C-alpha positions, 0 to 999 in steps of 0.5 A, a space after each residue: 499499500 503506497 500513499 500518492 508518490 509526490 506528496 508522500 517524499 514531500 513531506 518534511 517530517 518523518 512519516 509512517 503508514 501503518 497497517 491494520 496489524 500495527 506494522 509498517 506498510 510504507 515510510 518516507 524518506 525523512 522517516 528512514 533519516 529519523 529512524 537511519 534505517 533504509 524503508 526496505 529494512 523497516 517495512 512489514 516490521 511491527 511499528 513499536 519496535 522501530 520507534 521507541 515512545 516514552 509514554 503508552 501511546 498503544 491504548 490510545 492508538 487504537 482508539 483512534 483507530 476504532 473511532 476513525 479519529 485522529 490523535 495528537 500529543 505533544 511533548 513526548 520522547 521518540 527515538 529508536 534502536 540507533 539514535 537518542 530520543 528527541 522531544 517530538 509531536 505525534 499526529 496520528 489519524 486514520 487513512 481515509 479509504 483504507 479501514 484499519 491503516 493509520 498514519 503517524 506523523 512525527 515532528 521532532 520539536 528540536 528541528 521545528 524549534 531551531 528552523 523557527 529561531 535560526 535567523 532572531 538567534 543569529 541576529 542576536 548573536 551579531 548583536 551581541 557580538 557588534 554591541 561587544 566589539 564596541 566596548 571592547 576597544 573603550 574597555 581594554 585601555 582602562 584595564 591597561 591602565 588599571 594593570 599598570 597601576 596595580 603593577 606599580 603600587 606591588 613595587 613599594 608593598 610588603 609580601 602580604 599585601 602582594 595577593 591583591 595587587 596580582 588579583 587586580 593584574 591576573 583578573 584584569 588580563 583574564 578580561 582582556 583575553 576574552 574580549 579578544 575571543 569576542 574579537 576573533 568571533 567578530 571578525 571571522 572571515 566569509 568562508 573560502 569555499 572549495 571542494 573538501 574532503 571531510 575525512 581529510 579534515 576529520 583527521 587532521 582534527 583528530 591527530 591534533 586532539 590526540 596530541 594536545 587536549 583530547 590525549 586521555 580520550 579514546 577517538 573512533 572512526 566511523 567513516 563512510 568511504 563513498 562520502 562524496 566532497 563537501 563544500 566549504 572553507 577545509 580551514 574554518 571546518 576543522 575550526 568546527 570540529 576542533 571546538 566540539 572533540 574539546 568540547 567532548 574532551 572537557 566534559 569527560 573530565 580526566 577520567 577520559 571516555 570515547 569519543 565516535 566520529 561517524 561520517 553517512 550520506 543522508 539524500 532526504 535531508 533538506 533546508 528550507 530557506 526564509 525565501 521559501 526555496 530548498 536546498 540539499 545537505 546530505 553530509 552528515 557529520 557526527 561526534 558522539 561521546 559518552 559524556 555525562 550530557 548537556 545541563 537540562 538549564 541550557 540545552 535549548 539555547 546552547 548555540 547562543 552567544 554566552 551561555 555555557 555550561 562550564 565553569 568559567 567558559 565564555 559560552 562563545 565556542 558552540 556560538 562560533 561553530 553555529 555561525 560557521 555551519 550557518 556560513 556555510 548554508 549546513 545544518 548543526 543539531 544536538 541530541 543529548 542524554 547521559 552517557 550520549 551526546 550528539 552533535 550532527 553537522 549536515 553540509 552540502 556536497 560540491 554543486 554539480 558544475 562546480 565538480 565538474 569544473 574541478 575534474 577538468 
């Protein structure tokens, strides 16, 4: 049993067609991506074996089938065997003309929320950084004077009083360092787009991490060797991967942990622009760690500037990552539960015309 092909394929959310025996009769492309499984591998299997729903949904589902009425469920955790649960909304309805058959639409709240907020978040980031850049120059000069005055004072103080002047100097330098990071964020140049082998970038980042901040970590490569070239700035993408690896390493603490670098191709992933047009982002990169996960109180705002889950963190690292990926017309998302945090990057492949130019 198949729904109309064009409509079925065009649905932007995971959709499942269920037969009268609660087995999957069909899934669309978005559902294949959600399950991380092909249509062929899931058709004929019980729906409740494929969708892990954190609620007793089966009885309500059966009532909707018997009564021929739709069912709406909001803010429910939905996952599968190969991915952590996402908070979603469910829309369930009988399929007209096919007694006993049901449709299930899954709307991941994280994706919808990030799509709705993407432009406002980007504007907020630009405003915050613009204000910080404006203030940086004005703040740096007085700080230099304060530091110099404290150093002069320390020359005439007894040893027991030097702690206070040392504190003034240390904190002044810390503020200057923070301002320099803000300026670096705002001064990021536009990407120098070219064909990029994303596995080369990942390998550079992995080797750099293991020689430095990630020496206590185990980094596993899980690559799709057939992945085509991405289209982006290799240096900026390296900066993104290094930042995410550094966050995962710091979250693990001194005891270490495991980071998995996973790449795969998802042909159905498309991002809709504000003008209504859409573009394909088939190249998927996941940085997966087994750390404690993101704090609940900042999980929804983790990509905003100055939001940090670490003591003394600046809150600029992930905002910088988000800005770079946005400048690449890509997409970044995160799923996080204790023991499994997944940062997923979705990037475009080299345009056909450009790929042909590279060959010649």
